[in-house]
KOLLO-923292 format. One record per residue: residue number from 1; residue in three letters; x, y, z of N, C-alpha, C in turn. Coordinates in pm, 1 decimal. Layout:
residues N
{nupa NUM; "ala"; {X; Y; Z}; {X; Y; Z}; {X; Y; Z}};
...
//
This chain:
residues 146
{nupa 1; "met"; {372.0; 5392.7; 3614.5}; {241.9; 5341.9; 3647.6}; {234.7; 5196.1; 3604.3}};
{nupa 2; "ala"; {205.0; 5107.2; 3695.2}; {202.0; 4964.7; 3665.5}; {76.2; 4928.0; 3588.0}};
{nupa 3; "gln"; {94.3; 4849.4; 3483.9}; {-16.7; 4806.6; 3399.7}; {-13.2; 4654.5; 3389.2}};
{nupa 4; "ala"; {-130.3; 4592.9; 3368.2}; {-137.8; 4448.1; 3356.9}; {-64.1; 4398.7; 3233.0}};
{nupa 5; "ala"; {-78.6; 4469.3; 3121.5}; {-12.5; 4431.0; 2996.7}; {53.3; 4554.4; 2938.0}};
{nupa 6; "pro"; {167.2; 4537.0; 2871.4}; {231.4; 4652.4; 2808.1}; {138.7; 4715.7; 2704.9}};
{nupa 7; "gln"; {143.3; 4847.0; 2696.5}; {58.8; 4918.8; 2602.1}; {111.4; 4901.0; 2460.9}};
{nupa 8; "thr"; {20.9; 4873.2; 2367.4}; {53.4; 4858.1; 2226.5}; {-53.9; 4929.3; 2144.2}};
{nupa 9; "phe"; {-37.1; 4928.1; 2012.5}; {-140.4; 4985.5; 1925.6}; {-274.5; 4916.5; 1949.5}};
{nupa 10; "ala"; {-270.1; 4785.0; 1968.4}; {-393.1; 4707.5; 1982.0}; {-471.8; 4739.8; 2108.9}};
{nupa 11; "asn"; {-403.3; 4783.7; 2215.9}; {-473.4; 4805.5; 2342.3}; {-458.0; 4947.3; 2398.0}};
{nupa 12; "his"; {-416.5; 5043.2; 2317.6}; {-387.5; 5176.3; 2371.4}; {-510.1; 5264.9; 2391.3}};
{nupa 13; "val"; {-623.6; 5226.8; 2332.4}; {-744.4; 5307.0; 2348.3}; {-792.5; 5295.1; 2492.6}};
{nupa 14; "arg"; {-825.4; 5409.8; 2550.5}; {-865.3; 5409.9; 2690.9}; {-1017.1; 5419.2; 2701.7}};
{nupa 15; "ile"; {-1075.3; 5321.3; 2767.7}; {-1218.8; 5320.7; 2796.3}; {-1233.9; 5334.1; 2947.4}};
{nupa 16; "val"; {-1309.5; 5433.8; 2988.4}; {-1339.7; 5453.5; 3130.1}; {-1483.4; 5406.1; 3149.5}};
{nupa 17; "pro"; {-1503.4; 5287.2; 3207.0}; {-1638.2; 5230.5; 3215.2}; {-1741.0; 5323.2; 3279.8}};
{nupa 18; "ala"; {-1704.6; 5391.4; 3386.4}; {-1799.7; 5480.2; 3452.7}; {-1845.6; 5592.2; 3360.3}};
{nupa 19; "tyr"; {-1758.4; 5637.4; 3271.8}; {-1792.2; 5745.8; 3179.3}; {-1853.6; 5691.9; 3050.0}};
{nupa 20; "his"; {-1781.4; 5603.5; 2983.2}; {-1821.9; 5558.8; 2849.9}; {-1941.7; 5464.1; 2851.0}};
{nupa 21; "ile"; {-1960.2; 5388.3; 2956.9}; {-2068.8; 5291.0; 2959.8}; {-2181.1; 5336.1; 3053.6}};
{nupa 22; "val"; {-2148.7; 5358.5; 3180.5}; {-2251.6; 5391.4; 3278.7}; {-2314.6; 5527.1; 3249.5}};
{nupa 23; "leu"; {-2234.0; 5631.8; 3240.6}; {-2289.8; 5765.3; 3218.1}; {-2366.9; 5773.0; 3087.1}};
{nupa 24; "phe"; {-2306.4; 5726.8; 2977.3}; {-2376.8; 5732.8; 2849.1}; {-2503.6; 5648.8; 2852.4}};
{nupa 25; "gly"; {-2498.5; 5533.7; 2918.5}; {-2617.8; 5450.0; 2931.8}; {-2729.8; 5522.8; 3004.8}};
{nupa 26; "ile"; {-2694.4; 5584.6; 3115.3}; {-2794.3; 5660.1; 3192.3}; {-2850.9; 5774.5; 3109.3}};
{nupa 27; "leu"; {-2765.7; 5847.3; 3040.3}; {-2812.6; 5960.0; 2959.5}; {-2903.6; 5915.0; 2844.4}};
{nupa 28; "ile"; {-2872.3; 5804.2; 2783.2}; {-2955.5; 5753.2; 2673.4}; {-3090.3; 5705.5; 2727.3}};
{nupa 29; "ile"; {-3087.8; 5633.2; 2839.4}; {-3214.6; 5589.6; 2900.7}; {-3298.6; 5711.6; 2937.9}};
{nupa 30; "asn"; {-3236.2; 5813.0; 2996.0}; {-3306.8; 5935.4; 3032.3}; {-3366.2; 6002.5; 2908.8}};
{nupa 31; "phe"; {-3289.8; 6007.5; 2799.4}; {-3339.0; 6067.8; 2675.9}; {-3458.5; 5990.6; 2620.5}};
{nupa 32; "ile"; {-3448.1; 5859.2; 2616.5}; {-3558.3; 5776.5; 2564.5}; {-3684.3; 5796.8; 2649.4}};
{nupa 33; "trp"; {-3665.6; 5797.1; 2780.6}; {-3779.5; 5817.5; 2870.9}; {-3840.6; 5957.1; 2850.6}};
{nupa 34; "ala"; {-3757.7; 6058.3; 2839.1}; {-3807.5; 6194.7; 2820.0}; {-3878.8; 6208.1; 2684.9}};
{nupa 35; "ala"; {-3824.1; 6143.7; 2581.3}; {-3888.9; 6147.7; 2449.6}; {-4023.7; 6076.5; 2454.7}};
{nupa 36; "tyr"; {-4028.5; 5963.3; 2522.9}; {-4154.3; 5890.2; 2539.2}; {-4257.1; 5976.8; 2612.4}};
{nupa 37; "gln"; {-4214.6; 6038.6; 2721.1}; {-4305.0; 6123.6; 2800.1}; {-4355.6; 6241.3; 2717.0}};
{nupa 38; "ala"; {-4267.6; 6302.0; 2639.8}; {-4307.6; 6416.6; 2557.6}; {-4403.9; 6374.3; 2446.5}};
{nupa 39; "ala"; {-4382.6; 6256.4; 2389.1}; {-4470.1; 6209.0; 2281.6}; {-4604.9; 6161.5; 2335.6}};
{nupa 40; "arg"; {-4598.6; 6095.6; 2449.0}; {-4721.1; 6035.9; 2506.1}; {-4806.9; 6137.5; 2581.6}};
{nupa 41; "phe"; {-4741.7; 6220.8; 2660.0}; {-4812.7; 6316.6; 2744.5}; {-4757.1; 6456.5; 2719.6}};
{nupa 42; "leu"; {-4785.6; 6511.8; 2605.1}; {-4730.9; 6641.6; 2567.1}; {-4772.1; 6749.7; 2666.3}};
{nupa 43; "ser"; {-4670.6; 6809.5; 2725.3}; {-4692.6; 6920.8; 2817.6}; {-4565.6; 7003.1; 2822.3}};
{nupa 44; "val"; {-4574.4; 7117.6; 2884.2}; {-4455.9; 7201.9; 2900.0}; {-4349.5; 7127.0; 2979.7}};
{nupa 45; "ala"; {-4390.0; 7059.3; 3084.1}; {-4294.5; 6985.9; 3168.6}; {-4225.5; 6873.8; 3091.5}};
{nupa 46; "ser"; {-4302.3; 6800.6; 3007.8}; {-4240.3; 6690.5; 2933.9}; {-4145.2; 6742.0; 2826.1}};
{nupa 47; "val"; {-4178.5; 6854.4; 2763.5}; {-4089.6; 6913.6; 2663.5}; {-3962.4; 6966.2; 2731.4}};
{nupa 48; "ile"; {-3976.1; 7029.0; 2845.8}; {-3859.0; 7076.0; 2920.8}; {-3772.6; 6957.6; 2962.2}};
{nupa 49; "gly"; {-3835.1; 6848.7; 3003.3}; {-3759.8; 6727.6; 3038.2}; {-3681.7; 6673.0; 2919.4}};
{nupa 50; "leu"; {-3744.4; 6675.5; 2801.6}; {-3676.5; 6629.2; 2680.3}; {-3560.4; 6721.7; 2644.6}};
{nupa 51; "leu"; {-3582.9; 6851.1; 2652.6}; {-3474.9; 6947.2; 2624.9}; {-3360.1; 6930.8; 2723.3}};
{nupa 52; "leu"; {-3392.3; 6906.2; 2848.4}; {-3288.2; 6884.0; 2949.0}; {-3210.0; 6756.2; 2918.7}};
{nupa 53; "ala"; {-3278.7; 6651.3; 2877.2}; {-3211.5; 6526.0; 2841.6}; {-3116.3; 6547.2; 2724.2}};
{nupa 54; "ile"; {-3161.4; 6621.5; 2623.9}; {-3075.3; 6652.9; 2508.9}; {-2956.1; 6736.7; 2554.0}};
{nupa 55; "gly"; {-2981.1; 6835.0; 2639.8}; {-2872.9; 6920.0; 2691.2}; {-2768.9; 6841.1; 2767.8}};
{nupa 56; "leu"; {-2812.5; 6743.1; 2845.7}; {-2717.1; 6661.2; 2922.2}; {-2630.0; 6576.9; 2829.8}};
{nupa 57; "ile"; {-2687.9; 6524.2; 2723.6}; {-2608.6; 6447.6; 2626.0}; {-2506.7; 6538.4; 2559.1}};
{nupa 58; "ile"; {-2550.1; 6656.2; 2516.8}; {-2458.0; 6752.4; 2454.6}; {-2347.4; 6789.7; 2552.3}};
{nupa 59; "leu"; {-2383.3; 6814.5; 2677.4}; {-2285.1; 6849.2; 2780.2}; {-2181.0; 6739.0; 2797.9}};
{nupa 60; "ser"; {-2225.2; 6613.7; 2800.9}; {-2129.6; 6504.0; 2820.8}; {-2033.5; 6492.4; 2702.7}};
{nupa 61; "phe"; {-2084.4; 6511.9; 2580.1}; {-1996.2; 6506.8; 2463.4}; {-1899.0; 6624.8; 2462.6}};
{nupa 62; "cys"; {-1949.0; 6743.3; 2495.8}; {-1861.6; 6861.3; 2499.0}; {-1752.9; 6846.5; 2604.5}};
{nupa 63; "ala"; {-1787.5; 6793.6; 2721.0}; {-1687.8; 6774.8; 2826.6}; {-1576.1; 6682.7; 2778.4}};
{nupa 64; "arg"; {-1612.6; 6577.0; 2708.2}; {-1513.4; 6483.3; 2655.5}; {-1427.6; 6549.6; 2547.9}};
{nupa 65; "ile"; {-1491.7; 6620.9; 2457.4}; {-1418.8; 6687.5; 2349.4}; {-1323.6; 6792.5; 2405.7}};
{nupa 66; "phe"; {-1369.5; 6869.4; 2504.7}; {-1283.5; 6972.6; 2564.4}; {-1161.6; 6909.1; 2631.2}};
{nupa 67; "ala"; {-1182.1; 6799.5; 2704.2}; {-1069.4; 6731.3; 2769.6}; {-970.3; 6678.5; 2667.0}};
{nupa 68; "leu"; {-1020.1; 6619.9; 2558.9}; {-930.8; 6567.8; 2454.6}; {-857.3; 6679.6; 2383.1}};
{nupa 69; "arg"; {-921.7; 6793.6; 2364.6}; {-855.9; 6907.8; 2298.8}; {-740.7; 6959.3; 2385.0}};
{nupa 70; "val"; {-762.4; 6969.6; 2515.4}; {-655.5; 7013.7; 2605.4}; {-542.1; 6911.7; 2604.1}};
{nupa 71; "gln"; {-578.2; 6783.3; 2606.6}; {-475.9; 6679.0; 2601.1}; {-393.4; 6691.3; 2472.9}};
{nupa 72; "asp"; {-457.9; 6715.2; 2359.6}; {-385.5; 6729.6; 2233.1}; {-292.0; 6850.5; 2235.3}};
{nupa 73; "arg"; {-335.3; 6958.9; 2298.6}; {-248.8; 7077.2; 2308.3}; {-124.7; 7046.9; 2393.2}};
{nupa 74; "val"; {-142.3; 6973.0; 2501.2}; {-28.9; 6936.2; 2586.3}; {64.9; 6842.3; 2510.9}};
{nupa 75; "ile"; {8.4; 6747.0; 2438.3}; {89.6; 6654.6; 2359.0}; {167.5; 6731.0; 2252.5}};
{nupa 76; "arg"; {103.8; 6828.3; 2188.3}; {172.3; 6910.2; 2087.3}; {295.3; 6977.2; 2147.8}};
{nupa 77; "leu"; {279.3; 7038.0; 2263.5}; {392.0; 7103.5; 2329.9}; {499.3; 7002.2; 2368.6}};
{nupa 78; "glu"; {456.6; 6891.4; 2426.2}; {550.2; 6786.3; 2465.9}; {629.6; 6735.2; 2345.9}};
{nupa 79; "met"; {561.5; 6713.7; 2233.8}; {629.2; 6661.1; 2115.4}; {723.4; 6763.6; 2053.0}};
{nupa 80; "trp"; {685.9; 6890.4; 2053.3}; {778.2; 6993.0; 2002.4}; {906.8; 6991.1; 2084.4}};
{nupa 81; "leu"; {893.9; 6984.6; 2216.4}; {1012.7; 6982.0; 2302.6}; {1093.3; 6853.8; 2282.0}};
{nupa 82; "arg"; {1025.0; 6742.4; 2273.0}; {1092.4; 6614.2; 2252.5}; {1163.9; 6611.3; 2117.5}};
{nupa 83; "met"; {1100.0; 6663.1; 2013.8}; {1161.6; 6664.5; 1881.4}; {1282.3; 6757.4; 1876.9}};
{nupa 84; "glu"; {1275.6; 6866.8; 1948.5}; {1391.6; 6957.3; 1955.8}; {1512.9; 6883.3; 2011.4}};
{nupa 85; "gln"; {1491.5; 6789.8; 2101.7}; {1600.9; 6713.9; 2162.0}; {1642.2; 6592.9; 2079.0}};
{nupa 86; "gln"; {1546.2; 6527.6; 2013.9}; {1573.6; 6398.2; 1950.8}; {1606.3; 6404.2; 1801.6}};
{nupa 87; "leu"; {1558.9; 6506.2; 1732.7}; {1575.9; 6508.0; 1587.3}; {1708.3; 6570.2; 1546.0}};
{nupa 88; "pro"; {1762.4; 6525.0; 1433.4}; {1881.6; 6589.6; 1379.1}; {1846.8; 6730.9; 1330.7}};
{nupa 89; "gln"; {1946.3; 6812.2; 1314.8}; {1927.2; 6954.1; 1282.6}; {1839.2; 6976.1; 1159.4}};
{nupa 90; "asp"; {1859.2; 6894.9; 1054.6}; {1781.4; 6916.3; 932.4}; {1630.9; 6895.9; 953.6}};
{nupa 91; "leu"; {1592.9; 6810.9; 1048.1}; {1451.0; 6787.2; 1074.4}; {1392.6; 6885.6; 1175.9}};
{nupa 92; "arg"; {1475.6; 6940.8; 1260.5}; {1424.7; 7035.7; 1361.1}; {1357.4; 7155.7; 1296.6}};
{nupa 93; "ala"; {1410.9; 7201.4; 1185.9}; {1352.5; 7317.1; 1117.3}; {1213.9; 7286.1; 1062.2}};
{nupa 94; "arg"; {1180.6; 7157.7; 1050.6}; {1052.2; 7118.3; 992.6}; {945.6; 7087.7; 1097.6}};
{nupa 95; "ile"; {979.8; 7103.6; 1224.1}; {883.0; 7074.6; 1331.0}; {752.8; 7152.6; 1313.7}};
{nupa 96; "pro"; {755.0; 7278.6; 1277.0}; {627.6; 7351.2; 1260.4}; {537.2; 7296.4; 1149.7}};
{nupa 97; "glu"; {589.1; 7212.0; 1064.0}; {507.8; 7155.0; 956.0}; {409.9; 7047.9; 1004.4}};
{nupa 98; "phe"; {432.9; 6994.8; 1123.5}; {349.8; 6885.5; 1172.7}; {212.0; 6933.4; 1213.8}};
{nupa 99; "thr"; {112.9; 6850.9; 1182.9}; {-23.2; 6877.0; 1230.0}; {-37.2; 6819.0; 1370.8}};
{nupa 100; "val"; {-140.3; 6860.3; 1439.0}; {-166.1; 6805.8; 1572.6}; {-188.2; 6655.2; 1564.4}};
{nupa 101; "asp"; {-261.8; 6609.0; 1464.5}; {-285.5; 6465.1; 1449.4}; {-155.1; 6387.5; 1433.2}};
{nupa 102; "gln"; {-62.4; 6440.9; 1355.3}; {65.9; 6373.5; 1337.0}; {142.5; 6368.2; 1469.0}};
{nupa 103; "leu"; {145.5; 6478.0; 1541.2}; {218.7; 6483.3; 1668.3}; {156.2; 6390.1; 1771.6}};
{nupa 104; "val"; {24.8; 6385.7; 1775.3}; {-43.7; 6298.2; 1871.2}; {-9.1; 6152.3; 1843.0}};
{nupa 105; "ala"; {-4.3; 6114.8; 1717.8}; {29.5; 5977.1; 1682.4}; {177.4; 5947.7; 1707.3}};
{nupa 106; "leu"; {263.8; 6042.2; 1677.1}; {408.3; 6020.7; 1692.2}; {451.8; 6009.5; 1837.9}};
{nupa 107; "arg"; {369.7; 6053.2; 1930.4}; {410.0; 6048.7; 2071.0}; {436.1; 5906.9; 2118.8}};
{nupa 108; "phe"; {380.2; 5807.7; 2050.4}; {399.3; 5668.9; 2090.5}; {529.1; 5608.7; 2036.9}};
{nupa 109; "ala"; {599.1; 5680.2; 1951.0}; {724.0; 5627.6; 1894.3}; {837.3; 5639.4; 1995.6}};
{nupa 110; "ser"; {922.1; 5538.4; 2000.1}; {1038.2; 5542.7; 2089.5}; {1135.7; 5649.6; 2040.6}};
{nupa 111; "asp"; {1221.7; 5694.6; 2128.1}; {1319.9; 5796.1; 2091.9}; {1411.1; 5748.0; 1979.1}};
{nupa 112; "gln"; {1443.2; 5619.3; 1978.1}; {1533.8; 5565.3; 1877.7}; {1472.3; 5568.1; 1737.5}};
{nupa 113; "glu"; {1343.6; 5540.8; 1726.3}; {1283.4; 5535.2; 1593.5}; {1217.5; 5666.8; 1552.6}};
{nupa 114; "leu"; {1209.1; 5762.8; 1641.8}; {1141.2; 5888.6; 1611.8}; {1199.0; 5960.7; 1489.2}};
{nupa 115; "pro"; {1331.1; 5980.5; 1477.4}; {1382.3; 6053.7; 1360.8}; {1344.5; 5990.0; 1226.5}};
{nupa 116; "glu"; {1358.6; 5858.4; 1216.4}; {1326.1; 5791.3; 1090.3}; {1176.4; 5795.8; 1061.7}};
{nupa 117; "leu"; {1096.7; 5780.7; 1165.0}; {951.9; 5787.3; 1147.7}; {907.4; 5927.6; 1107.4}};
{nupa 118; "val"; {972.2; 6028.8; 1163.8}; {943.5; 6167.2; 1126.3}; {972.0; 6188.5; 977.8}};
{nupa 119; "arg"; {1084.1; 6135.4; 931.1}; {1117.6; 6147.0; 788.3}; {1009.4; 6081.8; 700.9}};
{nupa 120; "lys"; {965.1; 5963.3; 740.5}; {863.0; 5892.5; 662.6}; {731.3; 5969.4; 661.8}};
{nupa 121; "val"; {693.6; 6022.4; 776.6}; {567.0; 6095.6; 786.5}; {572.0; 6221.8; 701.6}};
{nupa 122; "leu"; {682.1; 6294.2; 709.5}; {694.8; 6417.4; 631.8}; {706.5; 6389.8; 482.5}};
{nupa 123; "ser"; {788.8; 6292.5; 444.3}; {809.1; 6266.2; 301.7}; {684.0; 6205.9; 237.9}};
{nupa 124; "gly"; {610.6; 6125.7; 313.8}; {489.6; 6064.5; 259.3}; {364.0; 6144.7; 285.1}};
{nupa 125; "asn"; {378.7; 6259.2; 352.7}; {265.3; 6344.3; 388.6}; {154.7; 6260.9; 454.1}};
{nupa 126; "ile"; {193.8; 6177.9; 550.2}; {99.5; 6090.4; 620.2}; {37.5; 6170.0; 734.2}};
{nupa 127; "thr"; {-94.2; 6182.4; 733.5}; {-162.2; 6263.4; 834.6}; {-257.2; 6183.3; 922.9}};
{nupa 128; "asp"; {-289.2; 6062.1; 884.2}; {-384.9; 5981.0; 958.8}; {-320.8; 5923.3; 1085.0}};
{nupa 129; "arg"; {-380.8; 5949.3; 1199.1}; {-326.0; 5902.5; 1327.2}; {-305.7; 5751.6; 1329.3}};
{nupa 130; "lys"; {-406.1; 5678.6; 1286.1}; {-399.9; 5532.2; 1291.5}; {-287.5; 5479.1; 1203.0}};
{nupa 131; "thr"; {-271.2; 5537.0; 1085.1}; {-165.5; 5493.5; 993.2}; {-28.1; 5515.5; 1055.1}};
{nupa 132; "ile"; {-8.5; 5630.7; 1117.1}; {120.3; 5660.8; 1180.2}; {144.8; 5566.7; 1297.2}};
{nupa 133; "lys"; {43.6; 5545.2; 1379.0}; {59.3; 5455.4; 1494.8}; {95.4; 5314.4; 1450.9}};
{nupa 134; "lys"; {38.1; 5268.4; 1340.5}; {68.1; 5134.1; 1291.4}; {211.6; 5122.6; 1240.7}};
{nupa 135; "met"; {274.1; 5234.5; 1205.1}; {412.1; 5233.7; 1157.4}; {513.1; 5219.9; 1271.5}};
{nupa 136; "ile"; {469.9; 5243.1; 1391.9}; {560.1; 5240.9; 1507.6}; {599.7; 5097.7; 1540.2}};
{nupa 137; "gln"; {729.2; 5075.2; 1551.8}; {782.5; 4941.8; 1583.3}; {805.7; 4922.6; 1733.1}};
{nupa 138; "his"; {852.8; 5027.2; 1800.0}; {884.5; 5020.1; 1943.2}; {795.4; 5120.6; 2015.7}};
{nupa 139; "trp"; {686.7; 5069.9; 2071.1}; {581.8; 5151.4; 2130.8}; {627.6; 5213.3; 2262.3}};
{nupa 140; "lys"; {610.4; 5343.5; 2272.3}; {638.6; 5415.7; 2396.4}; {503.6; 5442.3; 2463.0}};
{nupa 141; "pro"; {472.9; 5371.0; 2570.8}; {338.5; 5381.9; 2628.8}; {309.0; 5520.3; 2685.3}};
{nupa 142; "asp"; {180.7; 5554.0; 2683.4}; {131.3; 5677.2; 2743.2}; {9.4; 5638.7; 2826.7}};
{nupa 143; "tyr"; {29.4; 5622.3; 2956.9}; {-78.5; 5578.9; 3044.7}; {-155.2; 5694.7; 3106.7}};
{nupa 144; "leu"; {-107.8; 5817.5; 3089.6}; {-172.0; 5934.5; 3149.8}; {-254.3; 6009.7; 3046.3}};
{nupa 145; "arg"; {-360.7; 5946.9; 2999.7}; {-443.0; 6009.3; 2897.0}; {-581.2; 6038.5; 2950.1}};
{nupa 146; "ala"; {-644.4; 6137.5; 2890.8}; {-781.2; 6173.0; 2931.6}; {-880.3; 6076.9; 2869.9}};
//
């Protein structure tokens, strides 16, 4: 997939303007309007409108969380398979020790640096995604993210 600039730690976060800006903006405006209507003109209809506005915000957050959870499960499987191929025998036995957060962060490591980075993560018990990503020297881009 062609990209304008190579993916790095600094630019790997994916923002989808239609989702993160437009949709959330519309939902927040709708919530503010519904809250105003419920406070100003209390009625069954205005309370239902406010509840619906709250429900839509919850729905949008849940949809995002569900998509990211599925993505993390796929990354976990992908990384287990990749580690089975790339790691030396002594580290392969330790693959089940990894947390999902560690595997998600390690997916950006190149095949060449993966074994050494795995050793550092395991020996230092590093679990923070951002910390692991910052340790990566040769970034392996992932453009197919939710």
